[in-house]
MIVEX-235798 format. One record per residue (C-alpha): residue in three letters; x, y, z. Coordinates in steps of 0.1 Angstrom, whole numbers, padded with zeros to 4 digits, always signed. Layout:
// MIVEX-235798
alaXYZ/...
END
This chain:
// MIVEX-235798
unk-0731-0138-0397/unk-0713-0134-0430/unk-0705-0165-0451/unk-0673-0149-0464/unk-0648-0131-0442/unk-0618-0112-0456/unk-0585-0127-0445/unk-0549-0117-0455/unk-0539-0126-0490/unk-0505-0136-0504/unk-0496-0116-0535/unk-0467-0121-0559/unk-0460-0106-0593/unk-0463-0129-0622/unk-0433-0132-0646/unk-0439-0137-0683/unk-0416-0129-0712/unk-0420-0094-0725/unk-0458-0093-0722/unk-0472-0057-0722/unk-0491-0046-0692/unk-0526-0048-0708/unk-0520-0076-0732/unk-0550-0095-0746/unk-0555-0127-0767/unk-0539-0161-0764/unk-0507-0149-0747/unk-0528-0136-0718/unk-0547-0168-0717/unk-0515-0188-0715/unk-0503-0165-0688/unk-0535-0169-0668/unk-0537-0206-0672/unk-0502-0211-0660/unk-0508-0188-0631/unk-0540-0206-0620/unk-0523-0238-0609/unk-0554-0257-0618/unk-0574-0265-0649/unk-0610-0269-0638/unk-0637-0248-0622/unk-0650-0213-0628/unk-0630-0186-0646/unk-0641-0150-0649/unk-0626-0125-0675/unk-0632-0089-0663/unk-0632-0063-0691/unk-0636-0087-0720/unk-0635-0067-0753/unk-0641-0091-0782/unk-0644-0127-0768/unk-0609-0138-0778/unk-0595-0141-0743/unk-0626-0159-0730/unk-0626-0183-0759/unk-0589-0190-0755/unk-0593-0198-0718/unk-0623-0220-0725/unk-0605-0239-0753/unk-0585-0259-0727/unk-0618-0276-0719/unk-0614-0276-0681/unk-0627-0242-0670/unk-0661-0228-0676/unk-0653-0192-0685/unk-0675-0161-0684/unk-0664-0128-0698/unk-0681-0097-0684/unk-0680-0062-0699/unk-0695-0027-0693/unk-0696-0022-0731/unk-0730-0031-0744/unk-0719-0029-0780/unk-0693-0056-0774/unk-0716-0082-0761/unk-0731-0097-0792/unk-0699-0098-0813/unk-0681-0114-0783/unk-0708-0141-0780/unk-0706-0148-0817/unk-0669-0152-0814/unk-0674-0179-0787/unk-0698-0197-0810/unk-0674-0195-0840/unk-0646-0208-0818/unk-0667-0238-0809/unk-0667-0231-0771/unk-0702-0218-0766/unk-0710-0247-0742/unk-0680-0238-0721/unk-0680-0200-0722/unk-0703-0170-0721/unk-0704-0132-0722/unk-0726-0110-0700/unk-0731-0072-0698/unk-0721-0061-0663/unk-0747-0036-0651/unk-0726-0019-0623/unk-0691-0013-0612/unk-0692-0042-0587/unk-0689-0078-0598/unk-0723-0095-0600/unk-0712-0128-0585/unk-0718-0145-0552/unk-0690-0146-0526/unk-0663-0173-0527/unk-0674-0186-0561/unk-0647-0182-0588/unk-0614-0201-0590/unk-0596-0179-0615/unk-0602-0142-0622/unk-0584-0127-0652/unk-0584-0089-0659/unk-0559-0078-0687/unk-0565-0041-0679/unk-0573-0038-0643/unk-0572+0000-0640/unk-0596+0004-0670/unk-0620-0022-0656/unk-0630+0000-0627/unk-0634-0029-0602/unk-0621-0025-0567/unk-0595-0051-0555/unk-0619-0059-0526/unk-0645-0071-0552/unk-0620-0094-0568/unk-0611-0108-0534/unk-0648-0112-0525/unk-0658-0133-0555/unk-0626-0155-0555/unk-0630-0189-0540/unk-0607-0198-0511/unk-0573-0208-0527/unk-0585-0191-0559/unk-0562-0170-0581/unk-0566-0136-0596/unk-0543-0125-0625/unk-0544-0087-0631/unk-0527-0068-0659/unk-0519-0031-0658/unk-0522-0033-0620/unk-0489-0015-0611/unk-0491+0010-0583/unk-0521-0006-0565/unk-0502-0013-0532/unk-0526+0009-0513/unk-0556-0008-0527/unk-0541-0042-0518/unk-0535-0031-0483/unk-0570-0017-0480/unk-0584-0051-0492/unk-0565-0069-0465/unk-0535-0080-0486/unk-0506-0079-0462/unk-0479-0098-0482/unk-0468-0089-0517/unk-0435-0087-0537/unk-0425-0073-0570/unk-0411-0096-0596/unk-0397-0087-0631/unk-0429-0087-0652/unk-0441-0051-0650/unk-0478-0046-0643/unk-0490-0081-0638/unk-0502-0092-0604/unk-0511-0127-0591/unk-0533-0130-0560/unk-0540-0161-0541/unk-0569-0161-0517/unk-0561-0183-0487/unk-0586-0206-0470/unk-0603-0189-0440/unk-0594-0210-0409/unk-0630-0206-0398/unk-0641-0229-0426/unk-0645-0264-0414/unk-0645-0298-0430/unk-0668-0329-0428/unk-0647-0360-0436/unk-0670-0388-0427/unk-0707-0396-0422/unk-0704-0387-0385/unk-0684-0355-0392/unk-0649-0368-0388/unk-0626-0392-0371/unk-0639-0380-0337/unk-0674-0393-0347/unk-0690-0364-0330/unk-0713-0350-0357/unk-0698-0316-0349/unk-0677-0296-0373/unk-0653-0269-0362/unk-0667-0245-0388/unk-0673-0210-0374/unk-0689-0195-0405/unk-0719-0217-0413/unk-0751-0198-0405/unk-0789-0202-0412/unk-0791-0202-0449/unk-0801-0171-0467/unk-0784-0172-0501/unk-0779-0199-0527/unk-0742-0203-0535/unk-0745-0232-0560/unk-0768-0258-0574/unk-0758-0291-0590/unk-0778-0316-0608/unk-0800-0337-0606/unk-0830-0319-0591/unk-0845-0351-0576/unk-0831-0381-0557/unk-0849-0413-0552/unk-0860-0429-0520/unk-0831-0448-0503/unk-0814-0453-0537/unk-0796-0423-0551/unk-0770-0414-0526/unk-0749-0430-0499/unk-0732-0401-0483/unk-0711-0370-0487/unk-0677-0359-0473/unk-0656-0328-0479/unk-0621-0316-0474/unk-0594-0298-0495/unk-0620-0276-0512/unk-0638-0306-0528/unk-0669-0326-0520/unk-0672-0363-0527/unk-0703-0384-0528/unk-0716-0416-0542/unk-0744-0415-0567/unk-0765-0444-0580/unk-0769-0442-0618/unk-0786-0464-0644/unk-0761-0483-0666/unk-0759-0512-0690/unk-0764-0544-0671/unk-0779-0527-0641/unk-0773-0498-0618/unk-0738-0488-0606/unk-0723-0466-0580/unk-0704-0436-0593/unk-0680-0416-0571/unk-0682-0379-0579/unk-0660-0350-0570/unk-0672-0314-0571/unk-0656-0281-0563/unk-0668-0273-0528/unk-0671-0236-0535/unk-0691-0236-0568/unk-0703-0271-0575/unk-0683-0276-0607/unk-0680-0314-0614/unk-0643-0323-0613/unk-0645-0360-0621/unk-0668-0390-0620/unk-0658-0427-0619/unk-0675-0460-0616/unk-0672-0470-0580/unk-0686-0505-0575/unk-0718-0524-0579/unk-0750-0516-0560/unk-0751-0536-0528/unk-0772-0518-0503/unk-0806-0527-0489/unk-0833-0503-0479/unk-0823-0506-0443/unk-0786-0501-0450/unk-0784-0473-0475/unk-0755-0452-0461/unk-0718-0459-0468/unk-0698-0452-0437/unk-0666-0463-0455/unk-0666-0430-0475/unk-0640-0407-0459/unk-0614-0381-0471/unk-0585-0359-0462/unk-0571-0328-0480/unk-0556-0349-0508/unk-0575-0382-0512/unk-0609-0398-0508/unk-0611-0433-0494/unk-0639-0459-0496/unk-0647-0496-0501/unk-0653-0503-0538/unk-0663-0538-0548/unk-0651-0551-0514/unk-0617-0534-0516/unk-0607-0504-0495/unk-0594-0479-0520/unk-0577-0445-0520/unk-0583-0421-0550/unk-0566-0389-0558/unk-0589-0360-0549/unk-0578-0340-0580/unk-0582-0367-0606/unk-0601-0396-0592/unk-0573-0420-0601/unk-0566-0450-0578/unk-0536-0442-0556/unk-0536-0473-0533/unk-0556-0503-0521/unk-0556-0517-0486/unk-0561-0551-0469/unk-0572-0547-0433/unk-0580-0584-0432/unk-0618-0580-0434/unk-0643-0559-0455/unk-0647-0527-0436/unk-0682-0513-0426/unk-0668-0480-0413/unk-0636-0461-0423/unk-0623-0428-0409/unk-0592-0408-0417/unk-0571-0393-0390/unk-0538-0377-0400/unk-0516-0404-0417/unk-0538-0432-0405/unk-0570-0449-0417/unk-0591-0466-0391/unk-0613-0494-0405/unk-0638-0515-0386/unk-0664-0542-0390/unk-0690-0553-0365/unk-0665-0570-0342/unk-0630-0558-0352/unk-0610-0527-0360/unk-0577-0520-0376/unk-0554-0490-0382/unk-0535-0487-0415/unk-0508-0465-0427/unk-0522-0444-0456/unk-0489-0444-0475/unk-0475-0479-0471/unk-0508-0497-0465/unk-0492-0514-0435/unk-0515-0527-0408/unk-0504-0508-0376/unk-0526-0526-0351/unk-0559-0543-0346/unk-0584-0548-0318/unk-0618-0564-0311/unk-0645-0537-0310/unk-0682-0533-0305/unk-0683-0499-0322/unk-0661-0479-0346/unk-0633-0462-0326/unk-0632-0424-0323/unk-0597-0410-0330/unk-0580-0376-0326/unk-0548-0361-0313/unk-0528-0393-0322/unk-0550-0416-0302/unk-0580-0439-0308/unk-0606-0450-0283/unk-0619-0485-0287/unk-0651-0499-0270/unk-0652-0537-0265/unk-0666-0561-0240/unk-0680-0534-0217/unk-0646-0515-0216/unk-0631-0485-0233/unk-0594-0486-0243/unk-0572-0457-0253/unk-0547-0468-0280/unk-0517-0449-0295/unk-0528-0444-0331/unk-0496-0451-0349/unk-0483-0480-0328/unk-0513-0497-0311/unk-0498-0492-0277/unk-0524-0494-0250/unk-0525-0462-0229/unk-0553-0472-0205/unk-0584-0494-0204/unk-0614-0488-0182/unk-0648-0505-0177/unk-0678-0484-0187/unk-0706-0488-0161/unk-0739-0497-0178/unk-0723-0509-0210/unk-0730-0546-0215/unk-0701-0570-0222/unk-0719-0582-0253/unk-0742-0555-0268/unk-0774-0568-0284/unk-0780-0567-0321/unk-0805-0539-0316/unk-0781-0517-0295/unk-0767-0485-0311/unk-0733-0478-0297/unk-0712-0447-0306/unk-0678-0436-0293/unk-0671-0398-0297/unk-0644-0375-0287/unk-0643-0337-0283/unk-0619-0314-0264/unk-0603-0340-0242/unk-0634-0359-0233/unk-0645-0393-0247/unk-0682-0401-0248/unk-0698-0435-0250/unk-0734-0432-0262/unk-0756-0462-0261/unk-0793-0468-0267/unk-0817-0495-0281/unk-0825-0487-0316/unk-0858-0468-0323/unk-0861-0459-0285/unk-0855-0424-0272/unk-0840-0435-0239/unk-0803-0440-0237/unk-0771-0435-0218/unk-0741-0411-0221/unk-0709-0418-0203/unk-0681-0393-0203/unk-0645-0402-0196/unk-0613-0382-0194/unk-0594-0388-0227/unk-0560-0387-0209/unk-0565-0414-0182/unk-0600-0429-0187/unk-0614-0415-0155/unk-0652-0415-0155/unk-0663-0379-0154/unk-0700-0385-0153/unk-0728-0408-0166/unk-0764-0399-0174/unk-0795-0416-0186/unk-0819-0396-0206/unk-0838-0388-0238/unk-0817-0379-0269/unk-0836-0393-0299/unk-0822-0365-0321/unk-0786-0368-0310/unk-0758-0361-0285/unk-0735-0333-0297/unk-0703-0326-0277/unk-0686-0292-0278/unk-0656-0278-0260/unk-0673-0270-0228/unk-0708-0285-0231/unk-0729-0313-0245/unk-0762-0309-0261/unk-0788-0337-0258/unk-0817-0333-0282/unk-0850-0351-0282/unk-0882-0346-0302/unk-0916-0352-0286/unk-0937-0370-0312/unk-0969-0363-0293/unk-0965-0325-0294/unk-0969-0306-0326/unk-0957-0272-0313/unk-0923-0265-0297/unk-0916-0302-0299/unk-0878-0302-0298/unk-0862-0302-0264/unk-0826-0294-0256/unk-0807-0304-0225/unk-0773-0287-0222/unk-0748-0304-0199/unk-0713-0294-0187/unk-0688-0315-0206/unk-0666-0321-0175/unk-0692-0326-0148/unk-0724-0336-0166/unk-0743-0310-0146/unk-0773-0295-0164/unk-0768-0259-0175/unk-0798-0252-0196/unk-0830-0271-0204/unk-0856-0257-0227/unk-0879-0263-0256/unk-0869-0248-0289/unk-0896-0226-0304/unk-0911-0241-0336/unk-0926-0273-0350/unk-0901-0299-0362/unk-0909-0327-0385/unk-0896-0361-0376/unk-0867-0372-0398/unk-0847-0403-0401/unk-0814-0385-0394/unk-0801-0369-0363/unk-0788-0335-0355/unk-0753-0323-0365/unk-0736-0291-0355/unk-0709-0265-0360/unk-0693-0243-0333/unk-0721-0217-0337/unk-0752-0236-0345/unk-0771-0269-0345/unk-0788-0283-0376/unk-0816-0308-0380/unk-0848-0316-0398/unk-0858-0294-0428/unk-0836-0264-0427/unk-0836-0259-0389/unk-0808-0240-0373/unk-0805-0233-0335/unk-0781-0207-0323/unk-0760-0223-0296/unk-0756-0191-0277/unk-0792-0179-0275/unk-0810-0212-0280/unk-0832-0195-0306/unk-0844-0216-0335/unk-0847-0205-0371/unk-0862-0225-0398/unk-0861-0222-0436/unk-0878-0255-0446/unk-0876-0248-0484/unk-0854-0278-0489/unk-0844-0311-0472/unk-0819-0339-0477/unk-0823-0376-0485/unk-0836-0401-0459/unk-0809-0413-0436/unk-0783-0387-0446/unk-0794-0352-0437/unk-0776-0319-0444/unk-0738-0313-0441/unk-0723-0281-0426/unk-0688-0274-0438/unk-0668-0248-0458/unk-0691-0221-0445/unk-0720-0237-0463/unk-0748-0261-0457/unk-0750-0289-0483/unk-0783-0306-0492/unk-0784-0335-0516/unk-0813-0342-0539/unk-0842-0362-0524/unk-0874-0379-0535/unk-0901-0361-0515/unk-0922-0329-0517/unk-0924-0324-0479/unk-0932-0287-0482/unk-0900-0283-0503/unk-0898-0255-0528/unk-0860-0255-0536/unk-0846-0286-0553/unk-0813-0299-0565/unk-0778-0306-0551/unk-0776-0274-0530/unk-0749-0254-0513/unk-0765-0226-0492/unk-0749-0199-0472/unk-0758-0172-0447/unk-0759-0136-0457/unk-0729-0128-0479/unk-0705-0098-0478/unk-0723-0078-0505/unk-0758-0063-0498/unk-0777-0070-0530/unk-0809-0052-0521/unk-0814-0016-0511/unk-0845-0023-0490/unk-0853-0048-0462/unk-0881-0063-0483/unk-0855-0073-0509/unk-0877-0060-0537/unk-0852-0051-0564/unk-0865-0041-0598/unk-0865-0054-0634/unk-0845-0036-0660/unk-0856-0032-0697/unk-0830-0031-0725/unk-0845-0021-0759/unk-0833-0022-0794/unk-0846-0002-0824/unk-0873-0015-0847/unk-0903-0038-0846/unk-0911-0072-0860/unk-0935-0075-0889/unk-0967-0092-0878/unk-0972-0128-0889/unk-1004-0148-0891/unk-1009-0179-0870/unk-1019-0211-0887/unk-1039-0240-0871/unk-1010-0264-0877/unk-0985-0243-0859/unk-0968-0254-0827/unk-0962-0219-0812/unk-0951-0227-0777/unk-0937-0254-0755/unk-0961-0284-0755/unk-0982-0268-0782/unk-1007-0245-0764/unk-1015-0225-0733/unk-1028-0257-0716/unk-0994-0274-0723/unk-1012-0304-0738/unk-0987-0317-0763/unk-1016-0323-0787/unk-1026-0309-0821/unk-1058-0308-0841/unk-1038-0309-0873/unk-1034-0342-0891/unk-1002-0362-0892/unk-0995-0392-0915/unk-1001-0427-0904/unk-0968-0438-0919/unk-0936-0418-0912/unk-0903-0415-0930/unk-0873-0394-0921/unk-0873-0363-0942/unk-0842-0346-0928/unk-0818-0347-0899/unk-0796-0318-0889/unk-0767-0317-0864/unk-0776-0284-0847/unk-0755-0286-0815/unk-0735-0311-0795/unk-0756-0314-0764/unk-0794-0320-0757/unk-0818-0298-0776/unk-0852-0286-0764/unk-0885-0295-0779/unk-0890-0276-0812/unk-0917-0249-0817/unk-0929-0238-0852/unk-0947-0210-0870/unk-0944-0191-0902/unk-0926-0219-0920/unk-0897-0219-0895/unk-0888-0244-0868/unk-0871-0232-0835/unk-0852-0250-0809/unk-0826-0242-0782/unk-0795-0258-0769/unk-0794-0250-0732/unk-0757-0257-0726/unk-0745-0233-0753/unk-0772-0207-0745/unk-0783-0206-0782/unk-0816-0204-0800/unk-0818-0217-0836/unk-0843-0211-0864/unk-0844-0235-0893/unk-0865-0239-0924/unk-0893-0262-0913/unk-0894-0281-0946/unk-0857-0285-0953/unk-0838-0279-0921/unk-0818-0252-0937/unk-0803-0228-0912/unk-0820-0193-0910/unk-0805-0177-0879/unk-0791-0184-0845/unk-0789-0162-0814/unk-0767-0164-0783/unk-0784-0154-0750/unk-0770-0144-0716/unk-0780-0176-0699/unk-0793-0211-0705/unk-0824-0213-0726/unk-0840-0245-0711/unk-0872-0243-0730/unk-0880-0235-0766/unk-0892-0200-0778/unk-0928-0190-0777/unk-0940-0176-0811/unk-0966-0149-0813/unk-0975-0126-0842/unk-0939-0125-0856/unk-0923-0124-0821/unk-0900-0150-0806/unk-0899-0149-0768/unk-0879-0170-0744/unk-0865-0169-0709/unk-0829-0176-0697/unk-0813-0190-0666/unk-0796-0155-0662/unk-0830-0141-0652/unk-0838-0125-0686/unk-0866-0127-0710/unk-0858-0119-0747/unk-0880-0109-0776/unk-0866-0114-0811/unk-0879-0108-0846/unk-0890-0144-0853/unk-0881-0141-0890/unk-0845-0127-0886/unk-0834-0133-0850/unk-0829-0096-0845/unk-0832-0086-0808/unk-0861-0063-0801/unk-0858-0061-0763/unk-0845-0078-0733/unk-0860-0076-0698/unk-0838-0085-0668/unk-0867-0100-0649/unk-0845-0110-0619/unk-0847-0084-0591/unk-0810-0077-0593/unk-0781-0089-0615/unk-0763-0117-0596/unk-0748-0150-0606/unk-0743-0182-0587/unk-0730-0216-0598/unk-0757-0237-0615/unk-0748-0272-0629/unk-0713-0261-0640/unk-0723-0226-0654/unk-0731-0192-0641/unk-0769-0185-0637/unk-0790-0162-0617/unk-0807-0171-0584/unk-0838-0158-0601/unk-0839-0176-0635/unk-0869-0173-0658/unk-0883-0208-0652/unk-0899-0228-0680/unk-0916-0216-0711/unk-0929-0180-0715/unk-0967-0181-0718/unk-0983-0155-0742/unk-1020-0148-0742/unk-1036-0119-0760/unk-1003-0101-0765/unk-0992-0104-0729/unk-0962-0126-0718/unk-0964-0143-0684/unk-0934-0156-0666/unk-0918-0162-0632/unk-0883-0153-0620/unk-0869-0172-0591/unk-0863-0206-0576/unk-0882-0205-0544/unk-0903-0181-0524/unk-0881-0188-0494/unk-0848-0177-0510/unk-0833-0142-0506/unk-0852-0119-0530/unk-0881-0143-0532/unk-0900-0155-0563/unk-0915-0130-0587/unk-0944-0134-0612/unk-0945-0109-0641/unk-0969-0099-0669/unk-0951-0082-0698/unk-0963-0066-0730/unk-0950-0090-0756/unk-0944-0062-0782/unk-0925-0038-0760/unk-0912-0056-0728/unk-0931-0031-0706/unk-0940-0047-0673/unk-0978-0047-0667/unk-0976-0062-0632/unk-0952-0078-0609/unk-0961-0097-0578/unk-0945-0120-0553/unk-0954-0157-0558/unk-0954-0187-0536/unk-0939-0221-0541/unk-0912-0228-0567/unk-0901-0214-0600/unk-0925-0227-0627/unk-0940-0219-0661/unk-0975-0206-0663/unk-1004-0227-0676/unk-1038-0214-0686/unk-1073-0225-0693/unk-1080-0193-0711/unk-1096-0176-0681/unk-1070-0178-0653/unk-1033-0185-0648/unk-1019-0215-0629/unk-0985-0214-0613/unk-0973-0242-0589/unk-1008-0250-0575/unk-1020-0214-0573/unk-1044-0196-0596/unk-1039-0160-0606/unk-1059-0132-0623/unk-1043-0124-0657/unk-1053-0088-0653/unk-1034-0079-0622/unk-1016-0110-0608/unk-1039-0112-0578/unk-1045-0146-0563/unk-1079-0162-0571/unk-1098-0179-0544/unk-1103-0216-0541/unk-1075-0239-0554/unk-1095-0267-0569/unk-1077-0281-0599/unk-1091-0274-0634/unk-1092-0305-0656/unk-1077-0302-0690/unk-1045-0283-0682/unk-1010-0297-0672/unk-1001-0298-0635/unk-0986-0321-0609/unk-1006-0343-0586/unk-1004-0332-0549/unk-0988-0352-0521/unk-0980-0328-0492/unk-0978-0297-0513/unk-0979-0286-0549/unk-0948-0291-0570/unk-0935-0271-0600/unk-0941-0288-0633/unk-0906-0276-0644/unk-0891-0292-0613/unk-0909-0325-0620/unk-0897-0326-0655/unk-0861-0319-0647/unk-0852-0355-0636/unk-0867-0386-0651/unk-0839-0411-0649/unk-0853-0440-0628/unk-0824-0443-0604/unk-0827-0406-0596/unk-0865-0403-0595/unk-0878-0434-0578/unk-0909-0428-0556/unk-0914-0391-0563/unk-0949-0394-0547/unk-0962-0372-0574/unk-0968-0373-0612/unk-0978-0352-0641/unk-1015-0351-0648/unk-1043-0334-0667/unk-1069-0344-0642/unk-1077-0375-0662/unk-1044-0395-0664/unk-1011-0396-0645/unk-0976-0404-0656/unk-0941-0391-0661/unk-0947-0381-0697/unk-0983-0372-0709/unk-1003-0357-0737/unk-1040-0350-0738/unk-1069-0335-0757/unk-1105-0330-0749/unk-1114-0366-0754/unk-1084-0388-0746/unk-1052-0387-0726/unk-1021-0409-0731/unk-0992-0413-0706/unk-0960-0432-0702/unk-0952-0445-0667/unk-0935-0472-0648/unk-0946-0494-0619/unk-0933-0478-0586/unk-0951-0474-0553/unk-0983-0455-0559/unk-0990-0467-0595/unk-1020-0489-0604/unk-1013-0525-0598/unk-0985-0519-0573/unk-0997-0548-0553/unk-0982-0570-0581/unk-0945-0567-0571/unk-0934-0586-0602/unk-0943-0555-0622/unk-0919-0532-0602/unk-0900-0508-0625/unk-0916-0522-0656/unk-0926-0495-0681/unk-0960-0491-0696/unk-0981-0468-0717/unk-1018-0463-0713/unk-1048-0442-0723/unk-1078-0428-0704/unk-1109-0410-0715/unk-1128-0419-0746/unk-1102-0445-0753/unk-1089-0469-0726/unk-1060-0493-0731/unk-1027-0504-0716/unk-0995-0515-0733/unk-0975-0532-0706/unk-0937-0537-0704/unk-0928-0514-0733/unk-0891-0519-0728/unk-0888-0482-0738/unk-0889-0453-0714/unk-0914-0430-0729/unk-0897-0396-0734/unk-0922-0377-0756/unk-0958-0380-0769/unk-0976-0360-0795/unk-1014-0366-0797/unk-1036-0361-0827/unk-1073-0369-0831/unk-1066-0404-0844/unk-1031-0414-0833/unk-1003-0410-0807/unk-0967-0405-0818/unk-0944-0417-0791/unk-0906-0415-0787/unk-0887-0436-0762/unk-0853-0447-0751/unk-0843-0483-0742/unk-0848-0492-0706/unk-0817-0515-0708/unk-0793-0486-0711/unk-0774-0508-0734/unk-0758-0486-0761/unk-0765-0514-0787/unk-0802-0511-0781/unk-0818-0483-0801/unk-0844-0457-0792/unk-0877-0460-0811/unk-0904-0438-0826/unk-0939-0454-0825/unk-0971-0446-0843/unk-0999-0459-0822/unk-1037-0461-0828/unk-1054-0439-0803/unk-1085-0460-0804/unk-1069-0493-0791/unk-1032-0487-0785/unk-1021-0510-0814/unk-0988-0503-0830/unk-0991-0490-0865/unk-0953-0484-0871/unk-0920-0486-0853/unk-0890-0466-0865/unk-0855-0471-0850/unk-0838-0438-0841/unk-0801-0429-0843/unk-0801-0408-0812/unk-0817-0407-0778/unk-0848-0384-0776/unk-0846-0356-0752/unk-0874-0355-0726/unk-0905-0340-0742/unk-0886-0337-0774/unk-0915-0344-0798/unk-0936-0318-0815/unk-0955-0314-0847/unk-0963-0286-0872/unk-0974-0283-0908/unk-0981-0320-0912/unk-0946-0330-0900/unk-0932-0345-0868/unk-0900-0331-0852/unk-0877-0349-0827/unk-0849-0334-0806/unk-0821-0356-0794/unk-0796-0356-0766/unk-0767-0354-0790/unk-0779-0322-0805/unk-0798-0334-0836/unk-0832-0322-0848/unk-0850-0347-0870/unk-0880-0342-0892/unk-0905-0370-0902/unk-0932-0367-0928/unk-0953-0389-0951/unk-0938-0423-0957/unk-0945-0451-0981/unk-0970-0478-0971/
END
């Protein structure tokens, strides 16, 4: 099944005063911005020539804009133009390798092409990459009527402006919504989406990469091309709920607002008041039922139903709110209470009616007036349900279902009544521990057998009007128990970790590379399956806030094995060789073990030598060699080289994707990977590009945290050993195209070997004999897997819970409210923590008391931060009041950077000098900025610190 289907487009010509057909520059930008009808999301400029149009579109601040061109010579000047215009964090330029557009389906909100005929892109390609309701503005497009018709464009009209065409891609009616925790106002857990299919491709990824147990999220709803969810974030004075809106098609964050205090308990961690329609999102915020505008997040209305609702659903012009004993209907516009009833469960509503269960009876109520249409007793339903009874009223296709069961027991009852007159159609007792899912003509009852490890999910399919069994079978495959039930679309049923069951055939298909948070599960809507970040490593290899689709319209690979191939781009010349010094810091975390330690001496007393504002967003840790210091700003895709002693700028370079880790320096070469799937090699002294290898198997872009990146990024820091660079390209071995491990000649970019890898995208670590990548050891000579699997002490890796976890994945999220109870930690085999450094004798780590840490039996220590040492030295500094963000270890001292745990902006981050022998503080320096994670490094007798506001600071010998 395809995730994007071509549907008719509405086309009108765009009118603008005397603009020539292929006009470029700010006037084209104004033209496109006006035509877009929106100011946020993804914008693509096809046929960019010099970066001016891309920069102009990005200068508005709402769109993330990418220009693509077939002219290789235009790429670097255009990128420099973005940097000069100050929009490098909101815009980028890429070289398009083929005539088609290298973007996933349904991704881009605005496509601009000033000279459509010269661009050589088919209309069908423009339509494919546009998001539903997205706009394309094409110049020099006169005479393309036949192409429009061939692409499915049935309506178009000529307006005065010659040559310019505006396309609007309508929303496919097969794309469904999910407007409340249980799917919608009918409370059925079934979406009317006909496009959702077993996931094959990644459409977009949002941050963060982790979510904490029971704490980070309270639910997700979607309608009107937006997804809304509540996220728990650390804040001054304690955690707070934030309500977030993202573009449903590409994940771009549209707005974020404070949305009430944290109130849940671990047994009540879902918010069933969160609901939405095409225009607004509704929820209870600080005890008040509130409506917010879906486009802006601004409060539109507040409501008083007479009680604090526990559940809210949206049905047409009416909100239905309920508590444990009463329900009320409210007019969305006026806020007027339309009617109220006693209830034992939240009413289902649809087709202008609501069905209310109370005192053993079910009543049909006219939604806008409260008029009683009929009332019938439900056999087997107690007049007063017990506190442990789960009772749900659902509606689908003219049938109302009353589902009841004792909590935590698989046995329950389903009663089906005719929605028109309340006549009992049938009643059945049975097992449905994983849900009752009603469809137009049938009802699926799912139950998992906890005693059976194989084929342990059973399906009983009943006729919706008679209750007679039609099919009864076991679904092939082993299903893990989860604390959320099944949900469905018209085509498939979803449950557990990535399980999809085809309703027609009954066949099960699992892609368990990801999962959703406890109690919430995945959400099928908009042709996608949405997974929110979670805390566990339950055989998961793909992390983040995910939107996943079935196979898209474009076939990206020529072979069934989805092999693809890298592509090498070379430039003339070589870099002069440079000699390494013992005090260098040539790679991320200092060495091939990733130890964050140095044998070079650093002073006991530090003073600030210089501080340079390099960027405006977080910088990576700095690396150093040859008298230069190097860092990267991921958001702007730039790498910087500065004089190590003075901070004076030497050169900067703009890459094709995010540079999330600092360059690796080797014999005069500067190597780094990008989120676009490339690895670059520059002359370390001048920043001149020597070669670029597209390590990704094909050129393709998806949405990643508000920018365009590849499904196959180069993850982490490039490892260089004996002139060979080792890297991985990909996010998960389970994704389309898989995960690739590569060895490349550092001097030339020539691929020595390329093999498929298991697990998640990660950076290589080495003990000098073998390579380690996400729990597996490889032979450096040919990439073959080495036998065994026993960990080697003295290198950086993650502890194991259910499976190995990528070090890069672990490090991506350290905020406490988003990383609670990860189950795993960083380790060197001697110590554990969320930030560590080690040498052959001693290891030092920063950590906090959460389940699994030493002393967890003392609950008074929960979430208190500490720093400790293991090995030759053993000590503990408890309740540091600083979250340790970076550690550099020398033979005698540990240098430690932290941020205040209070999250109070008046409290300052600190830099500590600590005695390695006993943990005693030798010096405390207040910092102006907040350190980036792993933002400390050292070289040439100086300490360097990268900050979240884009500063690089240098510390050296200070006065006693």
